[in-house]
C-alpha positions in Angstrom: 73.3 153.3 19.0 74.2 156.9 18.2 77.2 158.7 19.8 74.8 160.9 21.7 72.9 157.9 23.1 76.1 156.2 24.2 77.2 159.4 25.9 73.9 159.6 27.8 74.2 155.9 28.8 77.8 156.5 30.1 76.6 159.7 31.9 73.7 157.8 33.6 76.1 155.0 34.7 78.5 157.6 36.1 75.7 159.3 38.0 74.5 155.9 39.2 77.9 155.1 40.6 78.4 158.6 42.1 75.0 158.3 43.7 75.7 154.9 45.0 79.0 156.0 46.5 77.5 159.2 48.0 74.5 157.4 49.5 76.7 154.6 50.9 78.9 157.3 52.5 75.8 159.0 54.0 74.6 155.6 55.4 78.0 155.0 57.0 78.0 158.4 58.6 74.4 157.9 60.0 75.3 154.4 61.2 78.5 155.6 62.8 76.7 158.3 64.7 74.1 155.8 65.9 76.9 153.6 67.1 78.5 156.5 69.0 81.5 156.9 66.6 82.1 160.6 66.1 83.4 162.5 63.2 86.3 164.8 64.0 86.3 168.0 62.0 89.1 170.4 61.8 88.5 174.2 61.8 89.6 174.7 58.2 89.6 171.2 56.9 88.6 167.7 57.5 90.3 164.9 59.4 89.9 161.2 59.1 87.6 159.2 61.4 89.4 156.4 63.1 87.3 153.6 64.5 88.4 151.8 67.7 89.6 148.3 66.8 87.6 145.4 68.2 89.3 142.2 69.2 89.0 139.5 66.6 88.0 135.9 67.3 91.6 134.9 67.0 92.7 137.6 69.4 90.0 136.8 72.0 90.5 133.1 71.7 94.3 133.4 71.8 94.1 135.8 74.8 91.7 133.5 76.6 93.8 130.4 75.9 97.0 132.3 77.0 95.2 133.3 80.2 94.0 129.8 80.7 97.5 128.5 80.2 98.9 131.0 82.6 96.2 130.1 85.1 97.0 126.4 84.7 100.7 127.1 85.4 99.7 129.2 88.4 97.5 126.4 89.5 100.4 124.0 89.3 102.5 126.4 91.3 99.8 126.9 93.9 99.2 123.1 94.1 103.0 122.6 94.6 102.9 125.2 97.4 99.9 123.4 99.0 101.7 120.1 98.8 104.8 121.5 100.3 102.8 123.2 103.1 100.9 119.9 103.7 104.2 118.1 104.0 105.5 120.8 106.3 102.3 120.4 108.4 102.8 116.7 108.6 106.4 117.1 109.7 105.4 119.7 112.3 102.6 117.5 113.6 105.0 114.6 113.9 107.5 116.8 115.7 104.8 118.1 118.0 103.7 114.5 118.7 107.3 113.4 119.4 107.6 116.3 121.8 104.3 115.3 123.4 105.6 111.8 123.8 108.8 113.2 125.4 106.8 115.5 127.7 104.6 112.5 128.8 107.7 110.4 129.4 109.2 113.2 131.4 106.0 113.6 133.3 106.0 109.9 134.1 109.7 110.2 135.2 108.9 113.2 137.3 105.9 111.4 138.9 108.1 108.3 139.6 110.9 110.5 141.1 108.3 112.3 143.2 107.0 108.9 144.4 110.6 108.0 145.3 111.0 111.3 147.1 107.8 110.7 149.0 109.0 107.2 149.9 112.5 108.4 151.0 110.9 111.2 153.0 108.6 108.6 154.7 111.6 106.4 155.4 113.5 109.3 156.8 110.6 110.2 159.0 110.4 106.6 160.3 114.2 106.7 160.9 113.8 109.9 162.8 111.2 108.2 165.0 113.5 105.2 165.6 116.4 107.5 166.3 114.3 109.4 168.8 113.2 106.1 170.4 116.8 104.8 170.5 117.9 108.1 171.9 115.2 107.7 174.5 116.5 104.2 175.4 120.0 105.5 175.6 118.8 108.3 177.9 116.9 105.8 180.0 119.9 103.4 180.2 122.2 106.3 181.1 119.6 107.2 183.8 119.8 103.7 185.3 123.5 103.7 185.3 123.6 107.2 186.7 121.3 106.2 189.5 123.3 103.1 190.2 126.6 105.1 190.2 125.0 107.8 192.4 123.7 105.2 194.9 127.1 103.5 195.0 128.8 106.9 195.4 126.5 108.0 198.1 126.8 104.6 199.9 130.5 104.8 199.6 133.1 102.1 199.4 131.8 100.5 202.6 128.5 99.6 201.0 130.2 97.8 198.2 132.4 96.0 200.7 129.4 95.2 202.8 127.9 93.4 199.8 131.0 91.4 199.6 131.7 90.8 203.3 128.1 90.0 204.1 128.5 86.8 202.2 128.0 83.7 204.3 130.7 81.7 202.6 133.5 81.9 200.2 131.3 80.4 197.5 128.7 83.1 198.3 131.4 85.7 198.0 132.4 84.5 194.6 128.9 84.4 193.5 128.4 88.0 194.7 131.5 89.1 192.9 130.5 87.4 189.7 127.0 89.0 190.0 128.4 92.4 190.4 130.8 91.9 187.5 128.0 90.5 185.4 125.8 93.5 186.2 128.6 95.9 185.2 129.3 94.1 181.9 125.6 93.9 181.1 125.2 97.6 181.7 128.2 98.2 179.5 126.9 95.9 176.8 123.5 97.4 176.8 124.9 100.8 176.6 127.3 99.9 173.7 124.5 98.2 171.8 122.2 101.2 172.1 125.1 103.4 170.9 125.8 101.2 168.0 122.2 101.1 167.0 122.0 104.8 167.2 125.1 105.2 165.0 123.5 102.8 162.5 120.3 104.8 162.4 122.3 108.0 162.0 124.2 106.4 159.1 120.9 105.3 157.5 119.4 108.7 157.9 122.5 110.3 156.3 122.2 107.8 153.4 118.4 108.5 153.0 119.1 112.3 153.2 121.7 111.9 150.4 119.2 109.9 148.3 116.5 112.4 149.0 118.7 115.3 147.8 119.7 113.3 144.7 116.0 112.6 143.9 115.1 116.2 144.5 117.9 117.3 142.1 116.8 114.7 139.6 113.2 116.0 139.9 114.4 119.5 139.2 116.4 118.4 136.1 113.3 116.5 134.8 111.1 119.5 135.5 113.4 121.8 133.6 113.6 119.3 130.7 109.8 119.1 130.6 109.5 122.9 130.5 112.0 123.0 127.6 110.0 120.4 125.7 106.8 122.3 126.4 108.3 125.5 125.1 109.6 123.7 122.0 106.1 122.2 121.5 104.5 125.6 121.8 106.9 127.0 119.2 106.1 124.2 116.9 102.4 124.6 117.5 102.6 128.3 116.7 104.6 127.5 113.5 102.0 124.8 112.6 99.2 127.4 113.0 101.1 129.7 110.6 101.7 127.0 108.1 98.1 125.9 108.3 96.8 129.4 107.8 99.1 129.8 104.8 97.8 126.5 103.4 94.2 127.6 103.8 95.1 130.9 102.0 96.8 129.0 99.2 93.8 126.6 98.9 91.5 129.7 98.7 93.7 131.1 96.0 93.6 127.7 94.2 89.7 127.8 94.4 89.8 131.3 92.9 92.1 130.1 90.2 89.9 127.1 89.5 86.9 129.4 89.2 88.7 131.8 86.9 90.0 128.8 84.8 86.5 127.4 84.5 85.2 130.8 83.4 88.0 131.0 80.8 87.3 127.5 79.6 83.6 128.5 79.3 84.6 131.6 77.4 86.9 129.5 75.1 84.1 127.0 74.5 81.7 129.9 73.8 84.2 131.5 71.4 84.7 128.2 69.6 80.9 127.7 69.5 80.4 131.1 68.0 82.7 130.0 65.2 79.7 128.0 64.0 80.4 125.5 61.2 83.6 127.3 60.2 86.6 125.0 60.5 89.2 127.2 58.8 91.9 129.3 60.5 90.9 131.8 63.2 92.8 134.7 61.7 94.5 136.1 58.5 92.7 137.0 55.3 90.8 135.1 52.7 89.0 135.7 49.4 85.4 136.8 50.2 83.8 134.8 47.3 85.3 131.3 47.4 85.6 129.8 43.9 85.0 133.1 42.0 88.2 135.2 41.7 87.3 137.3 38.7 87.3 141.0 39.3 85.0 142.8 36.9 85.9 146.3 38.2 89.1 146.8 40.1 90.3 149.2 42.7 91.4 152.6 41.7 90.7 155.0 38.8 88.6 153.8 36.0 88.1 155.6 32.6 84.8 156.1 30.9 84.3 156.2 27.2 83.6 159.9 27.3 87.1 160.5 28.6 86.1 161.1 32.2 87.6 159.3 35.2 86.2 158.0 38.4 87.8 156.4 41.5 86.4 153.0 42.4 87.0 152.4 46.2 86.7 148.6 46.1 86.5 145.6 43.8 83.5 144.0 42.1 83.5 140.2 42.1 80.8 138.7 39.8 79.3 135.4 40.8 76.0 133.6 40.4 73.1 134.7 42.6 73.2 133.0 46.0 77.0 132.2 45.9 78.2 132.2 49.6 80.1 135.3 50.8 82.6 134.8 53.6 84.3 137.1 56.1 87.6 138.1 54.6 89.0 138.3 58.1 87.9 138.0 61.7 86.1 140.9 63.2 82.9 142.3 64.7 79.8 143.1 62.7 79.0 146.8 63.0 76.0 146.9 60.7 74.0 144.5 58.6 71.0 145.8 56.7 69.6 148.3 54.3 71.9 150.8 52.6 70.9 153.1 49.7 72.9 152.3 46.6 73.9 148.9 48.0 70.4 147.7 48.7 71.7 145.8 51.8 75.2 145.7 53.1 77.4 144.4 55.9 80.1 146.4 57.7 82.7 144.5 59.7 85.4 146.0 61.9 88.5 143.8 61.9 90.9 143.4 64.8 93.3 145.9 63.2 90.6 148.5 63.0 90.1 148.2 59.3 86.5 148.3 57.9 85.3 145.5 55.5 82.3 146.6 53.4 80.2 144.0 51.6 77.5 145.4 49.3 74.6 144.4 47.0 73.2 141.5 49.0 69.5 140.9 49.6 68.2 141.1 53.2 67.2 137.5 53.3 70.7 136.5 52.3 72.4 138.1 55.3 73.4 135.6 58.0 74.9 137.8 60.6 73.7 140.7 62.9 75.3 143.7 64.5 77.5 142.9 67.5 78.2 139.4 66.3 81.9 138.2 66.1 82.7 136.5 62.9 85.8 134.6 61.8 87.9 134.4 58.8 86.1 132.2 56.2 82.8 132.2 58.0 79.7 132.5 55.7 78.1 135.9 56.3 75.8 136.4 53.3 75.2 135.4 49.6 75.9 137.2 46.3 73.0 139.4 45.2 72.2 142.2 42.8 70.4 144.6 45.1 70.6 148.4 44.9 72.4 150.1 42.0 73.7 146.9 40.3 73.9 145.7 36.7 74.1 142.0 37.7 74.9 139.6 40.6 78.2 140.6 42.1 79.9 141.5 45.4 81.2 145.0 45.9 84.0 144.6 48.5 85.8 147.6 50.1 88.5 147.8 52.8 88.8 151.2 54.5 90.7 152.7 57.3 87.9 155.1 58.2 85.8 157.9 56.6 86.8 161.3 55.3 84.9 164.5 56.2 82.5 164.0 53.3 81.5 160.6 54.6 83.4 158.6 51.9 85.5 155.6 53.0 89.2 156.1 53.1 89.8 153.0 51.2 92.8 150.8 50.5 93.4 148.2 47.8 91.6 145.1 49.0 93.8 142.8 46.9 96.7 143.8 49.2 94.9 141.8 51.9 92.9 139.2 50.1 95.1 138.7 47.1 93.6 137.9 43.7 
């Protein structure tokens, strides 16, 4: 091949690479605008577009598990509170029952005391009737004696002597004297007996009155004790109602925590299910073409045979057609489909905000779609030779954003995935 032919070949290759890079940049800009990511342009210069970072699988899963762990701890704390409140309720219920038993016992004592009071009152009333009857007998006996004394007084001494001297014999005289003496003694005995009986009744009444006063005092004490127990019971019942309301609130809180935990567990299961068949780590970085670590064109400036230079914003990894391509790190798929120059590409935004660009795949080889969360090591496509490509390989770029011209602000991928 002549020198001129070689120069034309190099020039064509340079224009192909420039065209590939330019078209890829335009595609990114168009895609970014469609996704609502705006370019920020300065008045007299360009600034860099910074994409909002999306949570990676690892971050989401870790966050969900941490929240689930926190909720489980909160559940334990709430359950402990509920157990404590239940125990407090049982204690209060027992105390209330004990107070109720005391109140009932006091009520029985009050009823018994009242029965004794009623009995003593009835006995006192009966004694009063007896005393009144006895007093009536005394009054009657006094009346008889008074009448007899009055008659004797009115008749004078002669009448008394007439009774004696009217006797027919000495024996009759003695009989009459004995009769008079017997009458006097009998009157005296009857009177004394009635007086003694009245004194006894008066003593019994005093005793019953004392017993009645004691019973009334006892009833008053029992009534006060019953009122105190009832007040204590009301206080305990009020406290029980408060504890019960608090327990109901804690149980409601526990139900909410259970529901939230179930939702988190469902989310965790969903995140783990989204991981697909991938069983590797849920974070970090890995080589995007497992088993093929050769770099045919590295990152940075490359020199052409005509003496010109060009900056290569990624690395080219050659591999047989159909070799699996995996996600270099966890992230969210922003775009997966046609891209001029690349044929088809995949753009993934990692948790740190970095962009991973995979190029030259065929459409049928792409296994992800926009919006999908992928994880480190998960298969996302296969090596192709689509677009401006001289053979099967993966073009892999890591960028922090795009400049004002639409070109990726790239960094050396090997700093993340190694070699």
